[in-house]
Biopython code that builds the backbone (N, CA, C, O; Angstrom):
import numpy as np
from Bio.PDB.StructureBuilder import StructureBuilder

atoms = [
    (1, "MET", "N", (98.272, 100.055, 92.569)),
    (1, "MET", "CA", (98.013, 101.473, 92.731)),
    (1, "MET", "C", (98.705, 101.969, 94.004)),
    (1, "MET", "O", (98.450, 101.470, 95.100)),
    (2, "ASN", "N", (99.562, 102.935, 93.841)),
    (2, "ASN", "CA", (100.221, 103.527, 94.998)),
    (2, "ASN", "C", (99.333, 104.587, 95.624)),
    (2, "ASN", "O", (98.708, 105.389, 94.930)),
    (3, "ARG", "N", (99.292, 104.575, 96.925)),
    (3, "ARG", "CA", (98.553, 105.589, 97.661)),
    (3, "ARG", "C", (99.485, 106.754, 97.960)),
    (3, "ARG", "O", (100.700, 106.591, 98.064)),
    (4, "VAL", "N", (98.893, 107.918, 98.092)),
    (4, "VAL", "CA", (99.652, 109.096, 98.484)),
    (4, "VAL", "C", (99.588, 109.183, 100.004)),
    (4, "VAL", "O", (98.503, 109.196, 100.585)),
    (5, "LEU", "N", (100.735, 109.241, 100.636)),
    (5, "LEU", "CA", (100.778, 109.362, 102.088)),
    (5, "LEU", "C", (100.880, 110.839, 102.451)),
    (5, "LEU", "O", (101.852, 111.515, 102.112)),
    (6, "LEU", "N", (99.867, 111.317, 103.140)),
    (6, "LEU", "CA", (99.868, 112.699, 103.607)),
    (6, "LEU", "C", (100.321, 112.685, 105.057)),
    (6, "LEU", "O", (99.665, 112.087, 105.910)),
    (7, "ARG", "N", (101.418, 113.328, 105.334)),
    (7, "ARG", "CA", (101.987, 113.316, 106.679)),
    (7, "ARG", "C", (101.541, 114.565, 107.433)),
    (7, "ARG", "O", (101.705, 115.687, 106.954)),
    (8, "SER", "N", (100.984, 114.355, 108.602)),
    (8, "SER", "CA", (100.556, 115.480, 109.430)),
    (8, "SER", "C", (101.780, 116.174, 110.016)),
    (8, "SER", "O", (102.850, 115.571, 110.104)),
    (9, "PRO", "N", (101.634, 117.431, 110.414)),
    (9, "PRO", "CA", (102.753, 118.114, 111.071)),
    (9, "PRO", "C", (103.204, 117.378, 112.347)),
    (9, "PRO", "O", (104.394, 117.349, 112.660)),
    (10, "ALA", "N", (102.264, 116.796, 113.065)),
    (10, "ALA", "CA", (102.612, 116.049, 114.283)),
    (10, "ALA", "C", (103.452, 114.822, 113.930)),
    (10, "ALA", "O", (104.408, 114.502, 114.636)),
    (11, "PHE", "N", (103.098, 114.133, 112.838)),
    (11, "PHE", "CA", (103.872, 112.966, 112.411)),
    (11, "PHE", "C", (105.287, 113.387, 112.035)),
    (11, "PHE", "O", (106.255, 112.745, 112.442)),
    (12, "ALA", "N", (105.412, 114.452, 111.268)),
    (12, "ALA", "CA", (106.733, 114.919, 110.843)),
    (12, "ALA", "C", (107.590, 115.302, 112.051)),
    (12, "ALA", "O", (108.777, 114.981, 112.098)),
    (13, "ARG", "N", (106.996, 115.979, 113.016)),
    (13, "ARG", "CA", (107.720, 116.376, 114.224)),
    (13, "ARG", "C", (108.152, 115.150, 115.037)),
    (13, "ARG", "O", (109.302, 115.047, 115.463)),
    (14, "ASP", "N", (107.212, 114.227, 115.242)),
    (14, "ASP", "CA", (107.529, 113.027, 116.020)),
    (14, "ASP", "C", (108.568, 112.155, 115.319)),
    (14, "ASP", "O", (109.447, 111.587, 115.967)),
    (15, "LEU", "N", (108.466, 112.053, 113.995)),
    (15, "LEU", "CA", (109.449, 111.276, 113.239)),
    (15, "LEU", "C", (110.839, 111.876, 113.369)),
    (15, "LEU", "O", (111.820, 111.157, 113.559)),
    (16, "LYS", "N", (110.920, 113.186, 113.267)),
    (16, "LYS", "CA", (112.205, 113.871, 113.403)),
    (16, "LYS", "C", (112.808, 113.606, 114.783)),
    (16, "LYS", "O", (113.998, 113.313, 114.894)),
    (17, "ASN", "N", (111.993, 113.707, 115.829)),
    (17, "ASN", "CA", (112.484, 113.458, 117.187)),
    (17, "ASN", "C", (112.885, 112.000, 117.371)),
    (17, "ASN", "O", (113.891, 111.708, 118.018)),
    (18, "TRP", "N", (112.103, 111.084, 116.805)),
    (18, "TRP", "CA", (112.422, 109.658, 116.925)),
    (18, "TRP", "C", (113.755, 109.349, 116.247)),
    (18, "TRP", "O", (114.575, 108.601, 116.780)),
    (19, "LEU", "N", (113.960, 109.929, 115.074)),
    (19, "LEU", "CA", (115.194, 109.652, 114.340)),
    (19, "LEU", "C", (116.426, 110.244, 115.019)),
    (19, "LEU", "O", (117.537, 109.750, 114.825)),
    (20, "LYS", "N", (116.238, 111.297, 115.813)),
    (20, "LYS", "CA", (117.363, 111.835, 116.583)),
    (20, "LYS", "C", (117.825, 110.836, 117.632)),
    (20, "LYS", "O", (119.021, 110.689, 117.880)),
    (21, "SER", "N", (116.867, 110.152, 118.245)),
    (21, "SER", "CA", (117.217, 109.203, 119.297)),
    (21, "SER", "C", (117.543, 107.810, 118.750)),
    (21, "SER", "O", (118.274, 107.050, 119.385)),
    (22, "CYS", "N", (117.005, 107.473, 117.578)),
    (22, "CYS", "CA", (117.231, 106.147, 116.975)),
    (22, "CYS", "C", (117.522, 106.289, 115.482)),
    (22, "CYS", "O", (116.696, 105.889, 114.662)),
    (23, "PRO", "N", (118.667, 106.843, 115.112)),
    (23, "PRO", "CA", (118.937, 107.071, 113.689)),
    (23, "PRO", "C", (119.030, 105.790, 112.863)),
    (23, "PRO", "O", (118.838, 105.826, 111.647)),
    (24, "ASP", "N", (119.320, 104.666, 113.503)),
    (24, "ASP", "CA", (119.420, 103.414, 112.768)),
    (24, "ASP", "C", (118.054, 102.885, 112.335)),
    (24, "ASP", "O", (117.986, 101.936, 111.554)),
    (25, "ALA", "N", (116.972, 103.476, 112.823)),
    (25, "ALA", "CA", (115.617, 103.045, 112.462)),
    (25, "ALA", "C", (115.127, 103.677, 111.156)),
    (25, "ALA", "O", (114.063, 103.306, 110.660)),
    (26, "ALA", "N", (115.870, 104.610, 110.598)),
    (26, "ALA", "CA", (115.425, 105.340, 109.410)),
    (26, "ALA", "C", (115.098, 104.417, 108.239)),
    (26, "ALA", "O", (114.080, 104.602, 107.572)),
    (27, "ALA", "N", (115.942, 103.438, 107.987)),
    (27, "ALA", "CA", (115.723, 102.535, 106.848)),
    (27, "ALA", "C", (114.454, 101.713, 107.045)),
    (27, "ALA", "O", (113.681, 101.532, 106.103)),
    (28, "ALA", "N", (114.233, 101.215, 108.254)),
    (28, "ALA", "CA", (113.037, 100.416, 108.530)),
    (28, "ALA", "C", (111.778, 101.263, 108.410)),
    (28, "ALA", "O", (110.762, 100.795, 107.896)),
    (29, "ILE", "N", (111.838, 102.493, 108.876)),
    (29, "ILE", "CA", (110.682, 103.390, 108.786)),
    (29, "ILE", "C", (110.365, 103.687, 107.330)),
    (29, "ILE", "O", (109.205, 103.630, 106.921)),
    (30, "GLN", "N", (111.381, 104.002, 106.553)),
    (30, "GLN", "CA", (111.156, 104.307, 105.133)),
    (30, "GLN", "C", (110.616, 103.099, 104.387)),
    (30, "GLN", "O", (109.718, 103.234, 103.557)),
    (31, "ALA", "N", (111.153, 101.920, 104.673)),
    (31, "ALA", "CA", (110.672, 100.708, 104.018)),
    (31, "ALA", "C", (109.213, 100.444, 104.360)),
    (31, "ALA", "O", (108.438, 100.036, 103.495)),
    (32, "THR", "N", (108.834, 100.673, 105.606)),
    (32, "THR", "CA", (107.442, 100.466, 106.020)),
    (32, "THR", "C", (106.524, 101.471, 105.349)),
    (32, "THR", "O", (105.442, 101.104, 104.891)),
    (33, "LEU", "N", (106.929, 102.729, 105.282)),
    (33, "LEU", "CA", (106.097, 103.746, 104.622)),
    (33, "LEU", "C", (105.962, 103.455, 103.133)),
    (33, "LEU", "O", (104.897, 103.669, 102.555)),
    (34, "ASP", "N", (107.023, 102.974, 102.511)),
    (34, "ASP", "CA", (106.952, 102.595, 101.097)),
    (34, "ASP", "C", (105.982, 101.428, 100.908)),
    (34, "ASP", "O", (105.171, 101.436, 99.982)),
    (35, "GLN", "N", (106.068, 100.430, 101.782)),
    (35, "GLN", "CA", (105.164, 99.278, 101.700)),
    (35, "GLN", "C", (103.724, 99.709, 101.961)),
    (35, "GLN", "O", (102.801, 99.220, 101.310)),
    (36, "LEU", "N", (103.532, 100.612, 102.900)),
    (36, "LEU", "CA", (102.192, 101.129, 103.212)),
    (36, "LEU", "C", (101.608, 101.843, 102.005)),
    (36, "LEU", "O", (100.413, 101.726, 101.733)),
    (37, "SER", "N", (102.427, 102.571, 101.286)),
    (37, "SER", "CA", (101.978, 103.268, 100.085)),
    (37, "SER", "C", (101.609, 102.284, 98.979)),
    (37, "SER", "O", (100.655, 102.511, 98.235)),
    (38, "THR", "N", (102.357, 101.203, 98.872)),
    (38, "THR", "CA", (102.136, 100.211, 97.823)),
    (38, "THR", "C", (100.994, 99.269, 98.145)),
    (38, "THR", "O", (100.094, 99.071, 97.328)),
    (39, "ASP", "N", (101.030, 98.681, 99.348)),
    (39, "ASP", "CA", (100.029, 97.688, 99.742)),
    (39, "ASP", "C", (99.829, 97.758, 101.252)),
    (39, "ASP", "O", (100.588, 97.162, 102.015)),
    (40, "ALA", "N", (98.807, 98.486, 101.672)),
    (40, "ALA", "CA", (98.569, 98.719, 103.099)),
    (40, "ALA", "C", (98.163, 97.455, 103.845)),
    (40, "ALA", "O", (98.221, 97.419, 105.074)),
    (41, "THR", "N", (97.757, 96.425, 103.124)),
    (41, "THR", "CA", (97.327, 95.191, 103.786)),
    (41, "THR", "C", (98.368, 94.079, 103.702)),
    (41, "THR", "O", (98.055, 92.918, 103.966)),
    (42, "HIS", "N", (99.582, 94.419, 103.344)),
    (42, "HIS", "CA", (100.639, 93.418, 103.258)),
    (42, "HIS", "C", (100.832, 92.779, 104.631)),
    (42, "HIS", "O", (100.869, 93.493, 105.633)),
    (43, "PRO", "N", (100.956, 91.457, 104.704)),
    (43, "PRO", "CA", (101.073, 90.768, 105.996)),
    (43, "PRO", "C", (102.233, 91.247, 106.874)),
    (43, "PRO", "O", (102.136, 91.199, 108.100)),
    (44, "SER", "N", (103.310, 91.698, 106.273)),
    (44, "SER", "CA", (104.457, 92.134, 107.070)),
    (44, "SER", "C", (104.146, 93.389, 107.892)),
    (44, "SER", "O", (104.806, 93.652, 108.897)),
    (45, "LEU", "N", (103.150, 94.155, 107.470)),
    (45, "LEU", "CA", (102.789, 95.378, 108.191)),
    (45, "LEU", "C", (101.899, 95.116, 109.407)),
    (45, "LEU", "O", (101.832, 95.932, 110.326)),
    (46, "ARG", "N", (101.223, 93.974, 109.402)),
    (46, "ARG", "CA", (100.273, 93.641, 110.465)),
    (46, "ARG", "C", (99.262, 94.781, 110.672)),
    (46, "ARG", "O", (99.014, 95.215, 111.796)),
    (47, "THR", "N", (98.695, 95.244, 109.572)),
    (47, "THR", "CA", (97.725, 96.338, 109.590)),
    (47, "THR", "C", (96.445, 95.887, 110.272)),
    (47, "THR", "O", (95.948, 94.788, 110.024)),
    (48, "HIS", "N", (95.917, 96.744, 111.131)),
    (48, "HIS", "CA", (94.687, 96.411, 111.843)),
    (48, "HIS", "C", (93.918, 97.680, 112.207)),
    (48, "HIS", "O", (94.500, 98.754, 112.359)),
    (49, "LYS", "N", (92.588, 97.535, 112.343)),
    (49, "LYS", "CA", (91.724, 98.635, 112.765)),
    (49, "LYS", "C", (91.925, 98.878, 114.251)),
    (49, "LYS", "O", (92.206, 97.960, 115.021)),
    (50, "LEU", "N", (91.773, 100.129, 114.627)),
    (50, "LEU", "CA", (91.866, 100.470, 116.035)),
    (50, "LEU", "C", (90.472, 100.679, 116.615)),
    (50, "LEU", "O", (89.524, 100.996, 115.897)),
    (51, "ARG", "N", (90.368, 100.496, 117.915)),
    (51, "ARG", "CA", (89.099, 100.676, 118.608)),
    (51, "ARG", "C", (89.278, 101.728, 119.698)),
    (51, "ARG", "O", (90.377, 102.236, 119.922)),
    (52, "GLY", "N", (88.192, 102.035, 120.355)),
    (52, "GLY", "CA", (88.236, 102.995, 121.457)),
    (52, "GLY", "C", (88.376, 104.412, 120.945)),
    (52, "GLY", "O", (87.752, 104.776, 119.948)),
    (53, "PRO", "N", (89.196, 105.226, 121.621)),
    (53, "PRO", "CA", (89.333, 106.633, 121.225)),
    (53, "PRO", "C", (89.878, 106.817, 119.808)),
    (53, "PRO", "O", (89.659, 107.859, 119.190)),
    (54, "LEU", "N", (90.579, 105.821, 119.297)),
    (54, "LEU", "CA", (91.138, 105.911, 117.940)),
    (54, "LEU", "C", (90.313, 105.130, 116.910)),
    (54, "LEU", "O", (90.811, 104.794, 115.836)),
    (55, "ALA", "N", (89.067, 104.848, 117.241)),
    (55, "ALA", "CA", (88.194, 104.135, 116.299)),
    (55, "ALA", "C", (88.128, 104.926, 114.994)),
    (55, "ALA", "O", (88.023, 106.153, 115.004)),
    (56, "GLY", "N", (88.189, 104.221, 113.891)),
    (56, "GLY", "CA", (88.209, 104.864, 112.576)),
    (56, "GLY", "C", (89.618, 104.988, 112.024)),
    (56, "GLY", "O", (89.798, 105.264, 110.838)),
    (57, "CYS", "N", (90.601, 104.790, 112.859)),
    (57, "CYS", "CA", (91.999, 104.823, 112.435)),
    (57, "CYS", "C", (92.510, 103.396, 112.284)),
    (57, "CYS", "O", (91.885, 102.439, 112.741)),
    (58, "TRP", "N", (93.644, 103.282, 111.643)),
    (58, "TRP", "CA", (94.316, 102.007, 111.440)),
    (58, "TRP", "C", (95.731, 102.136, 111.972)),
    (58, "TRP", "O", (96.225, 103.248, 112.161)),
    (59, "ALA", "N", (96.379, 101.021, 112.214)),
    (59, "ALA", "CA", (97.775, 101.025, 112.645)),
    (59, "ALA", "C", (98.529, 99.929, 111.908)),
    (59, "ALA", "O", (97.961, 98.902, 111.537)),
    (60, "CYS", "N", (99.809, 100.165, 111.707)),
    (60, "CYS", "CA", (100.675, 99.128, 111.151)),
    (60, "CYS", "C", (101.971, 99.139, 111.942)),
    (60, "CYS", "O", (102.292, 100.111, 112.627)),
    (61, "SER", "N", (102.697, 98.058, 111.838)),
    (61, "SER", "CA", (103.890, 97.848, 112.637)),
    (61, "SER", "C", (105.149, 98.167, 111.845)),
    (61, "SER", "O", (105.293, 97.768, 110.690)),
    (62, "ILE", "N", (106.054, 98.891, 112.487)),
    (62, "ILE", "CA", (107.379, 99.098, 111.916)),
    (62, "ILE", "C", (108.352, 98.126, 112.557)),
    (62, "ILE", "O", (109.261, 97.614, 111.904)),
    (63, "GLY", "N", (108.157, 97.886, 113.802)),
    (63, "GLY", "CA", (108.978, 96.952, 114.558)),
    (63, "GLY", "C", (108.246, 96.595, 115.830)),
    (63, "GLY", "O", (107.058, 96.881, 115.981)),
    (64, "TYR", "N", (108.957, 95.973, 116.733)),
    (64, "TYR", "CA", (108.335, 95.541, 117.977)),
    (64, "TYR", "C", (107.791, 96.716, 118.785)),
    (64, "TYR", "O", (106.728, 96.613, 119.397)),
    (65, "ASP", "N", (108.520, 97.830, 118.787)),
    (65, "ASP", "CA", (108.150, 98.948, 119.642)),
    (65, "ASP", "C", (107.724, 100.208, 118.896)),
    (65, "ASP", "O", (107.686, 101.286, 119.490)),
    (66, "LEU", "N", (107.407, 100.098, 117.623)),
    (66, "LEU", "CA", (107.070, 101.284, 116.845)),
    (66, "LEU", "C", (105.894, 100.992, 115.925)),
    (66, "LEU", "O", (105.899, 100.006, 115.188)),
    (67, "ARG", "N", (104.886, 101.856, 115.974)),
    (67, "ARG", "CA", (103.684, 101.715, 115.152)),
    (67, "ARG", "C", (103.402, 103.025, 114.427)),
    (67, "ARG", "O", (103.800, 104.098, 114.880)),
    (68, "VAL", "N", (102.719, 102.924, 113.309)),
    (68, "VAL", "CA", (102.227, 104.086, 112.582)),
    (68, "VAL", "C", (100.710, 104.030, 112.636)),
    (68, "VAL", "O", (100.108, 103.021, 112.272)),
    (69, "VAL", "N", (100.099, 105.106, 113.087)),
    (69, "VAL", "CA", (98.640, 105.216, 113.115)),
    (69, "VAL", "C", (98.244, 106.087, 111.929)),
    (69, "VAL", "O", (98.821, 107.152, 111.712)),
    (70, "PHE", "N", (97.254, 105.627, 111.164)),
    (70, "PHE", "CA", (96.867, 106.358, 109.957)),
    (70, "PHE", "C", (95.379, 106.199, 109.689)),
    (70, "PHE", "O", (94.696, 105.386, 110.311)),
    (71, "GLU", "N", (94.895, 107.002, 108.741)),
    (71, "GLU", "CA", (93.506, 106.937, 108.284)),
    (71, "GLU", "C", (93.512, 106.797, 106.764)),
    (71, "GLU", "O", (94.397, 107.321, 106.087)),
    (72, "PHE", "N", (92.532, 106.096, 106.246)),
    (72, "PHE", "CA", (92.297, 106.064, 104.812)),
    (72, "PHE", "C", (91.327, 107.181, 104.484)),
    (72, "PHE", "O", (90.268, 107.283, 105.103)),
    (73, "THR", "N", (91.668, 108.011, 103.528)),
    (73, "THR", "CA", (90.773, 109.088, 103.095)),
    (73, "THR", "C", (90.670, 109.064, 101.575)),
    (73, "THR", "O", (91.546, 108.544, 100.884)),
    (74, "GLN", "N", (89.606, 109.623, 101.082)),
    (74, "GLN", "CA", (89.432, 109.751, 99.646)),
    (74, "GLN", "C", (90.050, 111.053, 99.184)),
    (74, "GLN", "O", (89.822, 112.106, 99.780)),
    (75, "GLN", "N", (90.820, 110.981, 98.138)),
    (75, "GLN", "CA", (91.417, 112.181, 97.570)),
    (75, "GLN", "C", (90.413, 112.819, 96.633)),
    (75, "GLN", "O", (89.809, 112.145, 95.798)),
    (76, "ARG", "N", (90.240, 114.109, 96.775)),
    (76, "ARG", "CA", (89.319, 114.818, 95.885)),
    (76, "ARG", "C", (89.982, 114.994, 94.530)),
    (76, "ARG", "O", (91.168, 115.307, 94.423)),
    (77, "ARG", "N", (89.182, 114.783, 93.511)),
    (77, "ARG", "CA", (89.680, 114.985, 92.144)),
    (77, "ARG", "C", (88.993, 116.206, 91.579)),
    (77, "ARG", "O", (87.765, 116.278, 91.515)),
    (78, "ASP", "N", (89.797, 117.156, 91.173)),
    (78, "ASP", "CA", (89.227, 118.402, 90.626)),
    (78, "ASP", "C", (89.078, 118.332, 89.140)),
    (78, "ASP", "O", (88.616, 119.289, 88.520)),
]
sb = StructureBuilder()
sb.init_structure("model")
sb.init_model(0)
sb.init_chain("A")
sb.init_seg("    ")
for serial, (resi, resn, name, xyz) in enumerate(atoms, 1):
    if name == "N":
        sb.init_residue(resn, " ", resi, " ")
    sb.init_atom(name, np.array(xyz, "f"), 0.0, 1.0, " ", f" {name:<3s}", serial, name[0])
structure = sb.get_structure()
């Protein structure tokens, strides 16, 4: 089951700025987002719960210096 990734305006803005400074990271970012949509617990993502101010959120790894912070939410069915 593929999950729908809802991107916040802040994520879209930060991604755009990141890609301006590191355009070669685009493929790795897209591959990670695709994997996150398919299987959020895949070992390559190193998905883990966050604590402290970000408790309730999760993070996964794109590379050594780049992480994606996200939340699992239930989609309403009308």
